[in-house]
N, C-alpha and C positions, 0 to 999 in steps of 0.2 A: 439889669436886675432890679426888681421891685423891692424896696426896703420897707414897705408898708405892711404891717401885720393885720390880718383880717379881724382878729379878736381885740387887739389892744391899740391899734392905730399906728400912726407914724412915730418913729423913734422907739419902737418897742424893743426891749432887750431880747425878746424871744422871737427873732425874725424867722423867716422860712416857715410861715404859718404855724408858729408856736411849736415846732418840733422840740421836744424836751430831751435833755441829755440823759444818759443811762442812769437809772436810779432816782430820778427827780420827778416830782409831782407838784401840782398846784395846791396851795394850802387849803382851798375849799374842798379838795378830794381826800384829805387826811382824816382817818378815823379818830375818835376820842381816845384820850389817854395814850397818845403816841408822841414820842420824843422826836423832834426834827431839828435840822440845822438849816438856816436861811442860806440859800444858794444865790438867788438873784432877785432883784426888784425890777418891775417894768420901768422903762426910761421916761415915763411921763413926769416932767419936772416937778410940778406942784405935789403930786401924790407921792413921788419918791422922797421928796424933802420932808413931807409930813410923816411918812412912815419911819424915816431915819430919825426924826426928832422924837418919835415914840419909842426909840430903842431898837428898831428893826434894822440892823446893819448886817452886812455880809459876814457869815460865819457864826452869828449868834445862835445859841442853842436854846430852845424853848419847848414847852409841852402844850399840845392841843387839849384843852379841857372839855370843850363842848363844841360839837359840830353836827347840827341837825339837818344840814343841807338846804334848809329853807329859812334860815335866820342867820344871825351873826355867828361868826366863828370866835369862840372865846379861847384865848391863849394865856399861859402863865409865862412871863418873861422877866428876868432880872428882879424877882420878888414882887412883881405887880401883875395884875390881870388886865388884859385888853380885850375889848370886843371889836372885831373887825367885820364890817358889812361884807356881803357876798361880792360886791363890786371890787372891793379892795383885796379880798382874799384870793380872787382868781387872777390877780396880777402879781402874786408872790410865789416864787418857785422855791421849793424846799427839798431836802434830802433826808430820808429817815436814818436814824442811828440808834444803836442799842442803849 
């Protein structure tokens, strides 16, 4: 079995060519003013650690403020606003909630 993901590389949390679990999407595909819960981060060690240091940990709930699909994704998390580039946002799996 090949454990290398075509999109995210070796060690990706989203193995099997990034098949997403039911109800999950990548952050870069979420519409503006949508509340989401972080489901999983890509297993790239440096990026994963950087995102966790910014407060993006499994289960955290946040709001997508701005997503123009050709620029950074702006989120509101724990009282702060973060701008995540497209490269980062396509490695974050989230689940929508009410």
